[in-house]
C-alpha positions in Angstrom: -13.8 -3.1 -2.8 -16.4 -2.9 -5.7 -15.2 -4.9 -8.7 -17.1 -5.5 -11.9 -17.1 -8.7 -13.9 -16.7 -7.8 -17.5 -16.7 -9.5 -20.9 -13.8 -7.9 -22.8 -15.4 -8.9 -26.1 -18.4 -6.7 -25.3 -17.0 -3.8 -23.2 -15.0 -0.9 -24.4 -12.4 1.3 -22.7 -15.1 4.0 -22.5 -17.4 1.7 -20.6 -14.5 0.8 -18.2 -14.3 4.6 -17.5 -18.0 4.6 -16.8 -17.7 1.7 -14.3 -14.9 3.6 -12.6 -17.0 6.8 -12.4 -19.8 5.0 -10.5 -17.5 3.5 -8.0 -15.9 0.3 -9.3 -12.2 0.0 -8.5 -11.4 -3.4 -9.9 -12.3 -5.8 -12.7 -12.9 -9.5 -13.0 -12.6 -11.7 -16.2 -13.6 -15.3 -16.7 -14.8 -17.5 -19.6 -13.3 -15.3 -22.3 -13.8 -16.1 -26.0 -10.2 -15.3 -26.9 -6.9 -15.8 -25.0 -6.5 -13.1 -22.3 -3.5 -11.6 -24.2 -5.4 -11.2 -27.5 -4.8 -7.7 -28.9 -8.5 -7.1 -29.1 -8.5 -6.8 -25.3 -5.7 -4.3 -25.1 -8.0 -1.3 -25.1 -9.6 -2.5 -21.9 -6.2 -3.1 -20.3 -5.0 0.3 -21.3 -7.8 2.1 -19.6 -7.6 -0.2 -16.5 -4.0 0.7 -16.2 -4.7 4.4 -16.6 -7.4 4.3 -13.9 -5.4 2.0 -11.6 -8.0 -0.7 -11.6 -6.5 -4.2 -10.8 -7.8 -7.1 -12.8 -8.6 -10.5 -11.3 -8.4 -13.2 -13.9 -9.7 -16.7 -13.6 -7.0 -19.2 -14.4 -7.4 -22.7 -15.8 -10.3 -25.0 -15.9 -13.7 -23.6 -14.7 -14.9 -25.9 -12.0 -18.3 -27.6 -12.1 -20.6 -29.0 -9.5 -18.9 -32.4 -9.2 -15.2 -33.0 -8.5 -14.7 -36.4 -10.1 -11.3 -36.9 -8.4 -13.0 -37.3 -5.0 -16.6 -38.4 -5.9 -18.7 -39.9 -8.7 -22.4 -40.3 -9.3 -21.9 -44.1 -9.5 -20.9 -44.3 -5.9 -22.0 -41.0 -4.3 -25.6 -39.9 -3.9 -24.7 -36.3 -3.4 -22.7 -36.3 -6.7 -25.7 -38.0 -8.5 -28.1 -35.4 -7.1 -25.8 -32.5 -8.1 -25.4 -33.9 -11.6 -29.2 -34.2 -12.0 -29.7 -30.6 -10.9 -27.1 -29.4 -13.3 -28.7 -31.3 -16.2 -32.2 -30.0 -15.2 -30.9 -26.4 -15.1 -29.4 -26.7 -18.6 -25.8 -26.5 -17.3 -24.5 -29.4 -19.3 -25.2 -27.9 -22.7 -22.4 -27.0 -25.2 -20.6 -23.8 -24.2 -17.7 -21.9 -25.8 -15.2 -22.1 -22.9 -11.6 -23.2 -22.9 -8.9 -23.3 -20.1 -6.3 -22.7 -22.9 -7.6 -19.1 -23.1 -7.0 -18.5 -19.4 -3.4 -19.4 -18.7 -0.8 -17.7 -16.5 1.5 -17.1 -19.5 -1.1 -14.8 -20.9 -0.5 -12.5 -17.9 3.2 -12.3 -18.9 2.2 -10.7 -22.2 -0.2 -8.3 -20.6 2.3 -7.4 -17.8 5.0 -6.6 -20.3 2.7 -4.4 -22.4 1.0 -2.7 -19.4 3.7 -2.5 -16.7 1.5 -0.3 -14.3 -1.5 -2.6 -14.5 -1.8 -4.9 -11.6 -3.0 -8.5 -12.4 -4.2 -11.2 -10.0 -4.3 -14.7 -11.3 -7.0 -16.7 -9.4 -6.4 -20.1 -7.8 -2.6 -19.9 -7.7 -2.7 -20.1 -11.5 -5.2 -23.1 -11.6 -4.5 -26.8 -11.1 -2.1 -27.9 -13.8 -0.6 -24.4 -14.2 1.4 -23.9 -11.0 4.8 -23.9 -12.8 3.6 -21.3 -15.3 2.2 -19.2 -12.5 5.4 -19.4 -10.5 7.4 -18.5 -13.6 5.4 -15.3 -14.3 5.2 -14.1 -10.7 8.9 -14.7 -10.3 9.8 -12.1 -12.9 6.9 -9.7 -13.4 6.5 -7.1 -10.7 2.8 -6.4 -11.4 1.5 -10.0 -11.4 0.1 -11.6 -8.2 -1.8 -14.8 -7.4 -4.7 -15.6 -5.0 -5.2 -18.7 -2.8 -8.8 -19.1 -3.6 -10.2 -22.3 -5.1 -11.0 -24.5 -2.1 -9.6 -27.7 -0.6 -7.6 -28.8 -3.7 -5.7 -25.5 -4.1 -5.1 -25.3 -0.3 -3.7 -28.9 -0.3 -1.5 -28.3 -3.4 -0.2 -25.1 -1.8 1.4 -27.2 0.9 2.2 -30.4 -0.9 3.9 -28.7 -3.8 5.7 -26.0 -1.6 4.1 -23.2 -3.5 3.7 -20.6 -0.7 7.0 -18.9 0.1 9.1 -21.3 -1.9 8.0 -21.5 -5.6 6.0 -18.3 -5.2 7.2 -15.4 -3.0 4.9 -14.4 -0.1 4.8 -10.8 -1.5 3.1 -12.2 -4.6 0.2 -14.0 -2.9 -3.1 -12.8 -1.5 -5.9 -14.7 0.1 -9.2 -15.2 -1.7 -12.4 -17.0 -0.6 -14.3 -18.1 -3.8 -17.0 -19.6 -1.7 -20.4 -18.9 -0.2 -20.5 -16.7 2.9 -21.2 -19.7 5.2 -18.0 -21.4 4.1 -15.6 -18.4 4.6 -14.7 -19.2 8.2 -13.8 -22.8 7.2 -11.4 -21.5 4.5 -9.9 -19.0 6.8 -9.0 -21.9 9.1 -7.6 -23.8 6.2 -5.5 -20.8 5.3 -4.0 -20.7 8.8 -3.1 -24.4 8.4 -1.4 -23.6 5.1 0.6 -20.9 6.9 1.7 -23.3 9.6 2.7 -26.1 7.3 4.6 -23.7 5.1 6.5 -22.4 8.1 5.6 -18.7 7.5 6.5 -15.9 10.0 3.9 -13.6 11.4 4.9 -10.9 9.0 4.6 -13.2 6.0 1.1 -14.3 7.2 0.1 -10.7 7.5 1.2 -10.0 4.0 -1.0 -12.8 2.6 -4.0 -12.0 4.8 -4.1 -8.3 4.2 -1.0 -6.3 3.3 -0.5 -7.5 -0.3 -4.1 -6.9 -1.3 -4.1 -3.6 0.6 -1.2 -2.4 -1.6 -2.7 -3.8 -4.8 -5.9 -1.8 -4.3 -4.3 1.3 -2.9 -5.3 1.1 0.8 -1.6 1.1 1.7 1.6 2.3 0.0 4.4 -0.2 -0.6 7.6 0.2 1.4 10.9 -1.0 0.2 14.1 -2.1 2.0 17.1 0.1 2.2 20.7 -1.0 2.0 
């Protein structure tokens, strides 16, 4: 599914229409200069809603090359090498980025103003934001979360009983967020999350495929009857 990464401070609604006209069917936002729910961005959201283009939004802290909770350059040669490469590449310079601008509660504002616009919050809302993410997905029909983010998100999904407990299975979709050579590993991790969360085969199918298929229009939602 072709999706375009956009800077909502630079792009206009008309440019979103152009992206749609050349085949893009979704949008991605990350590292924004204002909170996601700033009124300046509403023109982009309005057109995305009109064209049925779901928006994937990065949530929380933007990860770097070294996870200091599990490694540190003082004791890990790989971490030291990674830090040196980052420094040499100029990736440790000042930058205007803040996790406070990319929070799950921002999706609540957007979802209320654009009820037909589908929003996907990356990384289950981001570490530190799980309660916010669960609160929004619990009450907003058009807000979803993805399971991307690597080992930490996958571990927290089980330890904090996020999948199928705090966050309904209909509100979760799988995501990779990794290089192609790591996808199989994260597929296996996903199956482990399923098993430890006690999901049924139907619930697993929803997260593997069906939820995303409905978000992007490959399948039509079906609802229970009394």
